[in-house]
ZABAGU-776181 format. One record per residue: residue in three letters; y, z, x of N, C-alpha, C, O, CB in turn. Coordinates in pm, whole numbers, padded with zeros to 5 digits, always signed. Glycine has a CB too. Layout:
BEGIN
AlaYZXYZXYZXYZXYZX;...
//
This chain:
BEGIN
Met+01669+03592+01027+01561+03558+00935+01591+03615+00797+01623+03733+00784+01424+03611+00989;Thr+01580+03532+00693+01607+03576+00556+01499+03672+00509+01379+03644+00522+01615+03455+00462;Thr+01541+03786+00455+01446+03885+00404+01459+03896+00253+01564+03868+00196+01469+04023+00469;Thr+01350+03936+00188+01350+03964+00045+01287+04100+00022+01210+04150+00104+01275+03853-00033;Lys+01322+04160-00093+01262+04287-00131+01152+04261-00234+01172+04187-00330+01369+04384-00188;Ile+01036+04323-00212+00923+04308-00303+00878+04446-00346+00862+04536-00263+00807+04230-00236;Glu+00858+04464-00477+00808+04591-00530+00661+04576-00565+00622+04483-00636+00891+04635-00654;Phe+00579+04668-00517+00437+04671-00547+00404+04797-00626+00454+04905-00594+00352+04663-00417;Ala+00321+04784-00727+00265+04900-00795+00136+04938-00722+00046+04856-00707+00238+04871-00948;Val+00129+05063-00677+00014+05111-00600-00024+05249-00654+00059+05340-00650+00046+05118-00446;Pro-00146+05269-00704-00184+05400-00758-00195+05503-00645-00275+05487-00553-00317+05391-00834;Met-00115+05608-00654-00114+05713-00552-00106+05849-00621-00030+05867-00716+00005+05695-00452;Ser-00185+05943-00574-00190+06075-00638-00159+06191-00544-00151+06305-00589-00325+06095-00698;Cys-00140+06162-00415-00118+06272-00320-00046+06220-00196-00030+06100-00178-00252+06338-00281;Gln-00003+06314-00112+00068+06275+00010-00022+06196+00104+00027+06113+00180+00121+06399+00081;Ser-00150+06221+00099-00244+06145+00182-00240+05996+00147-00252+05911+00235-00387+06200+00166;Cys-00224+05966+00018-00212+05826-00025-00086+05763+00034-00089+05650+00081-00210+05817-00180;Val+00023+05838+00029+00149+05789+00085+00133+05762+00234+00181+05661+00285+00262+05892+00062;Asp+00066+05852+00303+00047+05836+00447-00036+05712+00479-00007+05640+00575-00019+05960+00506;Lys-00139+05686+00399-00224+05569+00422-00143+05440+00408-00154+05349+00491-00342+05567+00324;Val-00062+05434+00302+00020+05315+00279+00124+05300+00390+00145+05190+00442+00089+05322+00141;Ser+00189+05410+00426+00292+05406+00530+00235+05363+00664+00298+05289+00738+00359+05542+00543;Asn+00115+05410+00694+00052+05374+00821+00023+05225+00830+00029+05167+00939-00077+05452+00840;Val-00008+05164+00716-00032+05019+00715+00096+04943+00747+00094+04847+00824-00087+04975+00577;Leu+00208+04987+00689+00333+04914+00702+00406+04944+00833+00478+04859+00885+00424+04947+00587;Asn+00387+05063+00885+00455+05100+01011+00412+05008+01124+00293+04988+01149+00424+05247+01048;Gly+00509+04953+01191+00480+04870+01307+00449+04725+01277+00430+04646+01371+00367+04927+01378;Met+00443+04685+01149+00419+04544+01117+00543+04462+01150+00653+04493+01104+00381+04527+00968;Asp+00527+04359+01229+00638+04269+01259+00682+04199+01132+00600+04160+01049+00597+04166+01367;Gly+00814+04183+01116+00867+04114+01000+00909+04205+00886+00964+04158+00787+00766+04019+00949;Ile+00884+04336+00899+00927+04431+00797+01056+04498+00843+01061+04559+00950+00817+04538+00769;Lys+01161+04487+00762+01289+04548+00795+01289+04695+00759+01329+04779+00839+01404+04476+00723;Asn+01244+04728+00638+01230+04866+00596+01139+04873+00475+01108+04771+00414+01368+04929+00565;Phe+01096+04994+00441+01012+05012+00322+01029+05152+00267+01072+05244+00338+00864+04985+00355;Glu+00995+05168+00139+01001+05298+00071+00873+05316-00008+00833+05228-00085+01127+05308-00022;Val+00808+05429+00009+00687+05463-00066+00722+05577-00161+00755+05686-00116+00568+05501+00029;Asp+00713+05553-00291+00753+05650-00393+00628+05702-00464+00569+05632-00545+00853+05587-00496;Leu+00588+05824-00432+00467+05883-00490+00481+05906-00639+00389+05876-00715+00434+06013-00421;Ser+00595+05958-00683+00611+05994-00824+00607+05873-00916+00558+05881-01029+00742+06068-00844;Arg+00658+05760-00868+00659+05638-00949+00545+05543-00912+00531+05437-00973+00793+05567-00934;Glu+00467+05582-00815+00353+05499-00770+00397+05356-00739+00342+05259-00790+00242+05498-00877;Arg+00498+05347-00654+00549+05214-00618+00585+05211-00470+00615+05313-00408+00672+05177-00704;Val+00580+05090-00416+00616+05066-00277+00713+04949-00275+00683+04842-00327+00490+05037-00188;Val+00830+04967-00215+00930+04861-00203+00942+04824-00056+00968+04909+00029+01068+04905-00263;Val+00924+04696-00027+00927+04648+00111+01033+04540+00124+01037+04447+00044+00788+04593+00155;Glu+01120+04550+00224+01213+04443+00257+01159+04374+00382+01142+04436+00487+01359+04498+00280;Ser+01133+04243+00369+01059+04176+00475+01085+04026+00476+01128+03969+00376+00911+04201+00460;Ser+01060+03964+00590+01063+03818+00602+00923+03759+00595+00905+03639+00611+01131+03777+00732;Leu+00822+03844+00571+00684+03798+00564+00651+03739+00428+00714+03777+00329+00588+03913+00596;Pro+00556+03647+00420+00510+03597+00290+00454+03710+00205+00395+03805+00258+00404+03486+00308;Ile+00472+03701+00074+00427+03808-00015+00277+03830-00005+00231+03944-00005+00465+03777-00159;His+00199+03721+00005+00053+03737+00010+00010+03816+00133-00090+03887+00129-00016+03600+00010;Gln+00086+03805+00242+00051+03878+00364+00076+04028+00347-00003+04110+00392+00132+03825+00484;Leu+00187+04063+00281+00215+04204+00253+00112+04261+00156+00065+04373+00175+00357+04220+00196;His+00079+04184+00054-00020+04227-00046-00154+04256+00021-00215+04360-00003-00037+04118-00156;Ala-00198+04164+00106-00326+04182+00175-00323+04303+00267-00421+04377+00277-00362+04056+00255;Ala-00211+04323+00335-00199+04438+00425-00207+04569+00348-00276+04663+00391-00067+04431+00504;Leu-00138+04577+00235-00140+04700+00155-00279+04730+00101-00317+04846+00090-00041+04689+00040;Glu-00355+04626+00069-00490+04648+00017-00583+04708+00123-00686+04767+00088-00548+04518-00034;Thr-00549+04692+00251-00632+04753+00356-00621+04905+00355-00699+04973+00422-00591+04699+00493;Ser-00525+04960+00279-00515+05105+00265-00623+05160+00173-00640+05281+00161-00376+05143+00211;Gly-00698+05069+00109-00801+05110+00014-00749+05126-00127-00823+05169-00215-00861+05237+00058;Lys-00623+05091-00150-00561+05103-00282-00553+04967-00351-00545+04863-00286-00421+05165-00270;Arg-00556+04971-00484-00529+04850-00560-00379+04822-00556-00299+04915-00555-00579+04864-00707;Val-00342+04696-00553-00202+04658-00534-00165+04547-00632-00237+04448-00643-00176+04613-00388;Ile-00053+04564-00702-00002+04462-00793+00145+04439-00763+00221+04535-00746-00023+04504-00942;Ile+00187+04314-00757+00328+04279-00738+00399+04299-00872+00360+04239-00972+00345+04132-00687;Ser+00502+04383-00874+00571+04411-01000+00716+04367-01002+00779+04370-01108+00563+04556-01030;Gly+00771+04325-00888+00910+04278-00887+00945+04216-00754+00893+04257-00650+01006+04392-00919;Val+01033+04117-00758+01080+04051-00637+01231+04038-00646+01284+04006-00752+01013+03911-00618;Gly+01302+04063-00534+01448+04057-00536+01505+04187-00586+01441+04292-00577+01496+03941-00624;Ser+01628+04183-00638+01692+04302-00690+01767+04266-00817+01767+04150-00859+01788+04365-00586;Lys+01831+04366-00877+01906+04339-00999+02020+04242-00975+02066+04175-01068+01961+04469-01056;Lys+02067+04233-00851+02177+04142-00819+02126+04006-00772+02205+03914-00754+02265+04203-00711;Met+01996+03992-00753+01938+03867-00707+01864+03798-00821+01784+03861-00890+01842+03891-00588;Ala+01892+03669-00841+01820+03594-00942+01678+03569-00891+01659+03535-00774+01892+03460-00974;Ser+01580+03585-00979+01442+03560-00940+01366+03495-01054+01399+03515-01171+01373+03690-00898;Ala+01264+03416-01019+01185+03344-01118+01043+03330-01066+01016+03350-00948+01247+03206-01149;Val+00952+03294-01157+00812+03279-01119+00750+03165-01198+00790+03138-01311+00734+03410-01143;Ala+00652+03098-01138+00574+02995-01206+00427+03021-01178+00388+03050-01065+00616+02852-01160;Val+00345+03010-01283+00200+03026-01270+00135+02891-01290+00151+02829-01395+00145+03131-01371;Leu+00061+02845-01191-00008+02717-01198-00152+02740-01241-00219+02831-01191-00003+02643-01063;Gly-00200+02658-01334-00339+02669-01377-00356+02755-01500-00262+02821-01545-00422+02724-01267;Tyr-00477+02753-01554-00514+02828-01675-00493+02978-01653-00518+03026-01542-00661+02800-01713;Pro-00447+03054-01755-00418+03011-01892-00271+02981-01920-00237+02942-02032-00464+03116-01986;Val-00183+02998-01821-00040+02981-01846+00007+02841-01813+00078+02779-01892+00040+03082-01765;Gly-00032+02790-01699+00008+02656-01656-00100+02554-01684-00178+02568-01778+00043+02656-01509;Phe-00106+02451-01600-00206+02344-01615-00254+02304-01476-00178+02306-01380-00147+02221-01691;Ser-00382+02268-01469-00433+02219-01341-00563+02142-01362-00626+02149-01468-00456+02334-01243;Lys-00599+02070-01260-00728+02002-01254-00809+02066-01140-00753+02117-01044-00712+01848-01232;Asp-00942+02061-01154-01030+02111-01047-01009+02260-01018-01020+02302-00903-01007+02032-00921;Ser-00980+02338-01122-00971+02485-01109-00865+02532-01011-00880+02637-00948-01105+02540-01066;Ile-00759+02456-00997-00647+02496-00911-00568+02607-00980-00534+02596-01098-00554+02375-00878;Lys-00539+02714-00907-00462+02826-00960-00364+02875-00855-00393+02870-00735-00554+02941-01007;Gly-00250+02922-00900-00155+02975-00804-00035+03040-00868-00013+03028-00989-00109+02867-00714;Val+00042+03110-00788+00167+03174-00831+00275+03139-00729+00254+03150-00608+00150+03329-00845;Val+00390+03097-00780+00504+03063-00695+00623+03146-00740+00654+03150-00859+00537+02909-00701;Arg+00690+03212-00648+00805+03296-00680+00931+03242-00613+00928+03197-00498+00781+03442-00637;Phe+01041+03246-00688+01170+03198-00640+01267+03317-00638+01282+03386-00739+01226+03081-00730;Thr+01331+03341-00525+01427+03451-00515+01552+03402-00444+01545+03346-00335+01366+03572-00439;Glu+01668+03424-00507+01794+03383-00448+01848+03496-00360+01869+03607-00408+01897+03344-00557;Val+01870+03466-00234+01920+03564-00138+02042+03506-00069+02032+03408+00004+01810+03604-00033;Asp+02158+03567-00094+02284+03514-00041+02299+03368-00086+02304+03341-00206+02288+03525+00115;Glu+02307+03275+00007+02325+03134-00029+02196+03053-00016+02200+02930-00013+02433+03072+00059;Glu+02083+03122-00010+01955+03053+00006+01858+03093-00104+01874+03195-00170+01894+03084+00144;Cys+01756+03008-00123+01649+03039-00218+01518+03050-00140+01480+02958-00067+01639+02930-00330;Val+01451+03164-00155+01322+03184-00091+01213+03148-00192+01208+03203-00302+01305+03332-00041;Ile+01127+03055-00153+01018+03009-00239+00888+03053-00173+00852+03003-00067+01021+02852-00261;Asp+00820+03146-00236+00703+03210-00177+00585+03193-00271+00595+03225-00389+00730+03362-00149;Gly+00474+03141-00221+00362+03119-00311+00227+03111-00244+00215+03100-00122+00385+02996-00385;Thr+00125+03117-00328-00014+03099-00287-00082+03014-00394-00076+03047-00512-00087+03236-00267;Ile-00147+02906-00353-00220+02819-00444-00361+02801-00392-00381+02768-00275-00148+02680-00460;Asp-00460+02824-00478-00601+02811-00442-00665+02692-00512-00615+02645-00614-00677+02940-00476;Gly-00776+02644-00457-00853+02536-00519-00816+02398-00472-00858+02299-00533-00838+02543-00665;Leu-00737+02388-00366-00692+02258-00314-00791+02204-00210-00865+02280-00149-00551+02270-00253;Lys-00789+02074-00192-00862+02015-00080-00786+02048+00049-00663+02050+00048-00879+01860-00098;Pro-00857+02075+00158-00788+02108+00283-00692+01998+00327-00721+01879+00314-00890+02132+00393;Gly-00576+02039+00379-00478+01944+00427-00346+01955+00353-00328+02046+00272-00531+01805+00415;Pro-00252+01863+00380-00119+01867+00318-00117+01815+00175-00190+01722+00140-00022+01788+00401;His-00033+01875+00094-00013+01835-00046+00137+01839-00076+00206+01932-00035-00093+01927-00144;Gly+00186+01739-00148+00325+01740-00189+00354+01853-00284+00268+01894-00362+00362+01608-00253;Phe+00477+01904-00278+00515+02020-00358+00658+02000-00405+00749+01986-00323+00500+02154-00278;His+00679+01998-00538+00809+01959-00591+00845+02037-00718+00759+02089-00788+00812+01810-00620;Ile+00975+02043-00744+01027+02092-00872+01054+01971-00960+01106+01870-00914+01158+02179-00852;Tyr+01017+01983-01088+01032+01872-01183+01134+01906-01290+01165+02023-01315+00897+01837-01247;Ser+01186+01803-01353+01300+01819-01443+01267+01891-01573+01354+01954-01632+01358+01685-01475;Ser+01142+01883-01619+01105+01937-01749+00998+02044-01737+00922+02048-01640+01057+01825-01841;Gly+00993+02130-01838+00887+02230-01846+00791+02200-01959+00726+02291-02010+00946+02367-01865;Asp+00781+02074-01998+00693+02032-02107+00551+02011-02055+00526+01915-01982+00746+01902-02174;Leu+00459+02100-02091+00320+02087-02048+00230+02038-02160+00108+02055-02153+00269+02221-01996;Ser+00288+01976-02262+00209+01930-02376+00104+01828-02337+00000+01818-02401+00299+01871-02482;Gln+00130+01753-02231+00032+01657-02179-00003+01693-02034-00021+01606-01949+00087+01512-02188;Gly-00011+01821-02010-00039+01867-01875+00074+01832-01781+00191+01837-01819-00169+01806-01824;Cys+00040+01798-01659+00142+01766-01559+00202+01627-01577+00294+01589-01506+00084+01777-01421;Asp+00149+01550-01673+00202+01415-01696+00332+01416-01776+00402+01315-01781+00099+01330-01769;Ser+00366+01529-01838+00483+01533-01926+00597+01617-01870+00688+01656-01945+00444+01586-02062;Ile+00595+01647-01741+00700+01732-01683+00816+01652-01625+00906+01709-01563+00640+01820-01575;Gly+00814+01521-01646+00927+01439-01601+00919+01403-01454+00815+01415-01390+01055+01509-01629;Asp+01032+01359-01402+01043+01321-01262+01088+01440-01178+01115+01548-01231+01141+01202-01245;His+01095+01420-01048+01149+01525-00960+01287+01567-01009+01366+01483-01054+01156+01475-00813;Tyr+01316+01696-01000+01448+01746-01037+01551+01683-00944+01549+01707-00823+01453+01902-01031;Asn+01642+01603-01001+01731+01520-00920+01867+01505-00988+01905+01394-01027+01668+01380-00894;Pro+01941+01616-01003+02067+01611-01078+02175+01524-01014+02269+01483-01081+02120+01749-01094;Tyr+02163+01496-00884+02265+01416-00816+02224+01270-00799+02294+01192-00734+02294+01476-00680;Asn+02109+01233-00858+02063+01094-00858+02055+01036-00717+02110+00930-00688+02157+01008-00943;Gln+01985+01108-00630+01968+01065-00491+01826+01015-00467+01737+01043-00548+02001+01181-00395;Pro+01801+00942-00358+01665+00898-00326+01578+01015-00282+01630+01119-00241+01667+00791-00217;His+01447+00998-00292+01354+01102-00249+01362+01124-00098+01380+01030-00021+01210+01065-00289;Gly+01349+01249-00058+01352+01282+00084+01270+01406+00112+01172+01433+00042+01495+01302+00131;Gly+01310+01480+00213+01240+01602+00250+01329+01723+00241+01451+01708+00228+01184+01590+00390;Pro+01273+01842+00248+01352+01965+00232+01455+01987+00342+01551+02062+00322+01261+02083+00227;Asp+01438+01923+00457+01534+01940+00566+01647+01836+00563+01739+01842+00644+01462+01932+00699;Asp+01638+01741+00470+01744+01641+00457+01866+01701+00388+01853+01801+00317+01694+01517+00379;Asn+01983+01641+00407+02101+01690+00335+02094+01645+00190+02010+01563+00153+02231+01639+00402;Ile+02183+01698+00109+02174+01679-00036+02198+01535-00079+02164+01497-00191+02274+01769-00105;Glu+02257+01453+00009+02278+01312-00022+02153+01228+00003+02151+01110-00030+02394+01257+00059;Asn+02050+01288+00061+01930+01212+00099+01800+01274+00049+01694+01254+00109+01925+01199+00248;Arg+01809+01350-00060+01688+01412-00116+01711+01446-00262+01825+01458-00308+01649+01538-00037;His+01602+01462-00335+01608+01523-00467+01624+01674-00447+01575+01729-00348+01481+01490-00552;Leu+01691+01739-00539+01702+01885-00528+01564+01949-00536+01541+02057-00481+01795+01941-00638;Gly+01472+01883-00605+01337+01936-00620+01241+01901-00509+01122+01934-00519+01281+01888-00746;Asp+01287+01838-00404+01199+01799-00292+01173+01918-00200+01261+01961-00126+01262+01683-00212;Leu+01052+01971-00205+01016+02087-00123+00918+02052-00013+00867+02141+00055+00958+02196-00211;Gly+00890+01922+00006+00805+01880+00117+00658+01898+00090+00609+01868-00019+00842+01955+00239;Asn+00586+01946+00190+00441+01965+00181+00401+02110+00203+00466+02183+00277+00370+01877+00283;Ile+00294+02149+00137+00227+02276+00167+00091+02241+00226+00035+02136+00194+00214+02367+00038;Ile+00038+02327+00310-00086+02297+00382-00197+02390+00336-00186+02512+00344-00065+02310+00535;Ser-00306+02330+00287-00422+02408+00244-00520+02424+00360-00544+02330+00435-00491+02340+00124;Asp-00576+02543+00373-00673+02567+00480-00813+02527+00435-00830+02470+00327-00671+02715+00522;Glu-00913+02555+00516-01050+02513+00487-01107+02581+00362-01202+02530+00302-01140+02542+00605;Ser-01051+02694+00325-01097+02764+00204-01034+02709+00077-01071+02748-00033-01068+02912+00214;Gly-00937+02617+00093-00869+02561-00023-00742+02634-00061-00685+02608-00167-00960+02560-00138;Arg-00698+02726+00023-00577+02804-00007-00457+02754+00072-00465+02730+00192-00600+02953+00023;Ala-00346+02738+00001-00217+02710+00065-00127+02830+00041-00095+02861-00074-00152+02578+00009;Ala-00086+02897+00146+00008+03009+00138+00134+02968+00212+00126+02920+00325-00054+03142+00198;Phe+00249+02986+00150+00371+02929+00207+00493+03014+00174+00495+03090+00078+00392+02788+00156;Arg+00596+02997+00257+00727+03059+00235+00831+02958+00279+00843+02928+00398+00742+03197+00314;Ile+00907+02906+00184+01005+02800+00208+01145+02856+00186+01167+02928+00088+00979+02677+00115;Ile+01237+02825+00274+01378+02864+00257+01457+02737+00228+01458+02644+00309+01433+02938+00385;Asp+01525+02733+00113+01603+02615+00076+01749+02655+00053+01777+02753-00015+01545+02548-00052;Lys+01842+02578+00111+01984+02615+00105+02058+02553-00012+02177+02580-00031+02051+02575+00232;Tyr+01990+02469-00092+02058+02403-00203+02017+02454-00341+02097+02449-00434+02033+02255-00196;Ile+01897+02502-00355+01845+02539-00486+01907+02669-00536+01925+02765-00460+01692+02553-00480;Lys+01940+02672-00666+01988+02792-00734+01888+02827-00843+01853+02743-00926+02131+02770-00794;Val+01843+02950-00845+01739+02992-00938+01779+02969-01083+01697+02925-01163+01706+03138-00917;Gln+01904+02998-01117+01946+02983-01257+01932+02840-01308+01920+02819-01428+02089+03029-01272;Asp+01934+02742-01217+01920+02602-01258+01774+02560-01276+01747+02451-01325+01985+02512-01156;Leu+01681+02646-01237+01539+02611-01242+01468+02661-01366+01362+02610-01401+01470+02665-01121;Ile+01525+02760-01434+01458+02821-01548+01428+02717-01655+01517+02643-01698+01544+02936-01606;Gly+01302+02711-01698+01259+02614-01799+01212+02482-01742+01160+02398-01815+01371+02588-01893;Arg+01229+02463-01613+01176+02343-01548+01034+02375-01500+00976+02475-01542+01268+02297-01428;Ser+00979+02293-01414+00843+02318-01368+00829+02288-01220+00914+02222-01159+00742+02235-01448;Val+00721+02338-01163+00687+02310-01024+00543+02258-01022+00461+02302-01102+00703+02438-00933;Ala+00514+02165-00931+00380+02106-00927+00338+02074-00785+00421+02052-00697+00375+01980-01012;Val+00207+02074-00765+00147+02033-00639+00074+01902-00663+00018+01880-00770+00049+02143-00582;Thr+00074+01814-00563+00015+01681-00580-00112+01665-00496-00140+01744-00405+00116+01573-00544;Ala-00187+01560-00529-00316+01537-00464-00303+01494-00319-00391+01522-00238-00394+01433-00540;Gln-00193+01427-00287-00177+01372-00153-00054+01430-00084+00027+01499-00146-00167+01219-00159;Ala-00042+01400+00044+00075+01444+00120+00198+01364+00080+00187+01249+00038+00049+01429+00271;Asp+00314+01424+00093+00442+01360+00067+00493+01300+00199+00499+01368+00301+00546+01463+00008;Asp+00528+01170+00195+00579+01107+00317+00728+01131+00339+00787+01077+00433+00553+00958+00313;Leu+00789+01214+00252+00929+01258+00266+01028+01142+00260+01137+01149+00317+00947+01332+00397;Gly+00989+01035+00191+01078+00920+00175+01085+00829+00295+01171+00742+00302+01213+00967+00144;Arg+00994+00849+00391+00997+00768+00513+00910+00643+00504+00906+00564+00599+00953+00851+00631;Gly+00840+00623+00392+00753+00507+00377+00831+00379+00353+00953+00382+00334+00657+00529+00264;Ser+00760+00267+00354+00825+00136+00343+00821+00078+00203+00879-00028+00179+00762+00039+00438;Asn+00753+00145+00109+00745+00090-00027+00838+00164-00123+00897+00266-00088+00600+00097-00078;Thr+00849+00111-00244+00939+00168-00346+00899+00310-00383+00985+00395-00403+00941+00080-00470;Ser+00770+00335-00394+00721+00466-00434+00764+00576-00338+00781+00691-00379+00571+00464-00445;Ser+00782+00542-00212+00822+00641-00113+00956+00703-00148+00978+00822-00123+00829+00578+00025;Lys+01047+00623-00205+01180+00672-00241+01183+00740-00378+01286+00790-00421+01279+00557-00239;Leu+01067+00740-00447+01058+00805-00577+00983+00938-00568+01031+01040-00616+00989+00712-00677;Asp+00865+00934-00506+00784+01056-00500+00711+01075-00368+00622+01160-00358+00684+01054-00611;Gly+00748+00997-00267+00686+01014-00136+00540+00974-00129+00467+01018-00042+00698+01154-00093;Asn+00497+00887-00224+00357+00843-00228+00260+00962-00233+00152+00958-00174+00325+00756-00105;Ser+00302+01066-00303+00223+01190-00301+00112+01195-00405+00037+01292-00409+00314+01306-00321;Gly+00101+01093-00488-00013+01084-00578-00003+01169-00703+00105+01211-00745-00133+01122-00505;Glu-00120+01192-00762-00130+01261-00891-00089+01407-00881-00113+01474-00780-00273+01251-00944;Arg-00026+01456-00987+00008+01598-00997-00117+01671-01044-00167+01645-01153+00129+01623-01095;Ile-00167+01761-00964-00296+01824-00995-00285+01970-01038-00384+02030-01078-00385+01814-00875;Gly-00166+02026-01030-00145+02162-01076+00003+02186-01100+00086+02147-01018-00200+02264-00976;Cys+00037+02249-01213+00179+02269-01244+00198+02393-01329+00104+02443-01391+00237+02146-01316;Gly+00322+02442-01333+00355+02557-01413+00503+02562-01444+00585+02509-01369+00312+02685-01343;Ile+00538+02625-01555+00677+02637-01597+00745+02751-01520+00686+02857-01499+00686+02663-01751;Ile+00867+02727-01478+00945+02827-01404+01017+02917-01505+01097+02869-01585+01047+02759-01306;Ala+00990+03046-01500+01049+03142-01594+01112+03257-01517+01071+03288-01405+00942+03195-01693;Arg+01212+03319-01578+01276+03434-01514+01173+03544-01492+01085+03565-01576+01394+03486-01598;Ser+01185+03615-01381+01093+03725-01353+01172+03852-01322+01292+03848-01298+01001+03690-01235;Ala+01101+03964-01324+01164+04093-01299+01198+04110-01152+01121+04070-01064+01074+04207-01346;Gly+01314+04170-01127+01347+04212-00992+01291+04350-00967+01225+04406-01056+01500+04210-00968;Ile+01314+04407-00850+01262+04541-00823+01331+04641-00915+01450+04629-00944+01283+04580-00674;Leu+01254+04740-00960+01298+04847-01051+01325+04797-01192+01373+04874-01275+01423+04914-00996;Glu+01295+04671-01222+01318+04619-01357+01190+04613-01439+01197+04597-01561+01380+04481-01350;Asn+01074+04625-01376+00948+04616-01447+00883+04754-01449+00821+04796-01352+00853+04511-01380;Thr+00899+04823-01561+00844+04958-01573+00716+04960-01655+00666+05068-01687+00946+05051-01635;Lys+00660+04844-01688+00542+04835-01773+00422+04899-01705+00393+04870-01589+00511+04690-01808;Arg+00353+04986-01777+00227+05040-01729+00114+05011-01828-00004+05018-01793+00240+05191-01706;Ile+00151+04978-01953+00052+04943-02055+00090+04809-02115+00205+04790-02156+00042+05052-02165;Cys-00005+04715-02121+00021+04582-02176+00023+04588-02328-00072+04636-02389-00084+04481-02127;Leu+00131+04540-02389+00144+04544-02534+00045+04450-02602+00009+04472-02718+00285+04508-02575;Cys+00002+04344-02532-00088+04246-02595-00233+04294-02594-00308+04262-02686-00076+04112-02524;Ser-00274+04368-02491-00415+04406-02479-00439+04556-02492-00552+04599-02517-00469+04359-02348;Gly-00333+04637-02474-00350+04781-02477-00407+04839-02349-00431+04959-02340-00437+04819-02590;Leu-00428+04754-02248-00484+04799-02121-00373+04845-02028-00260+04796-02035-00565+04687-02056;Thr-00405+04940-01940-00312+04971-01833-00309+04854-01737-00400+04771-01739-00350+05103-01760;Leu-00206+04845-01654-00200+04732-01561-00318+04734-01464-00358+04629-01415-00068+04734-01483;Trp-00375+04854-01436-00490+04860-01346-00615+04809-01416-00699+04743-01354-00512+05003-01294;Asp-00630+04840-01547-00743+04785-01622-00731+04635-01633-00830+04562-01622-00750+04847-01763;Glu-00607+04587-01655-00584+04442-01666-00620+04371-01537-00675+04261-01541-00438+04414-01702;Lys-00590+04433-01423-00620+04370-01294-00769+04343-01280-00808+04243-01219-00572+04458-01178;Gly-00852+04431-01335-00996+04413-01322-01060+04342-01439-01180+04316-01437-01060+04545-01305;Ala-00979+04309-01542-01036+04244-01660-01061+04097-01635-00992+04034-01554-00944+04261-01780;Thr-01160+04041-01703-01189+03898-01695-01108+03824-01798-01110+03860-01916-01340+03871-01715;Ile-01035+03721-01756-00953+03642-01847-01037+03529-01904-00988+03450-01984-00827+03585-01775;
//
């Protein structure tokens, strides 16, 4: 199982805090190892679990938790924010998608809220132009000029940006972790990722649209893919734009 390293900022002031965090992580299936650093107030976890699951588990310690890095200095990593104020969306859709290159694979880990329950198409697009919302991000990222397909198809039978479907639960949240063997993070920077209103038929339909976009419908949320910090690369504790500490920012209203 492919694992990734995730760095969390966690406010800790004593050994009791360290013990609380360690007790949460000890024994969790899917965790390879972890380090709790009291002096730097950080927790680094190597795991095959989705990031949102680790985040939620750490919050059960009673501590505030912020993701501050994914991957390592040797691993390429990127992030896209869907919805206001960074990306674009309709119907108050918001989400964060992270891309981390591990060995010869790309781990795509994300959480998107505000969706209708059920499957939604999920794709990488050729452009990062949000001047007209999700209508100006171009077509699916398809450098090899292949027909539309699914993420499990070989490279001759899919767009490189074809990531299949994500499934939203009854609360409107889609949480996912996708492993792709063709995508390279460095090729994604400046492009965009989007979720669609309908399910993707993975190119199995009988009409022309199936081979273009899987009949997945309107793009309802999108964001530009930008380079992100790996673990130990994000030392920010005070935001230069607002003057707030990262903990104040977490509780601030945007």
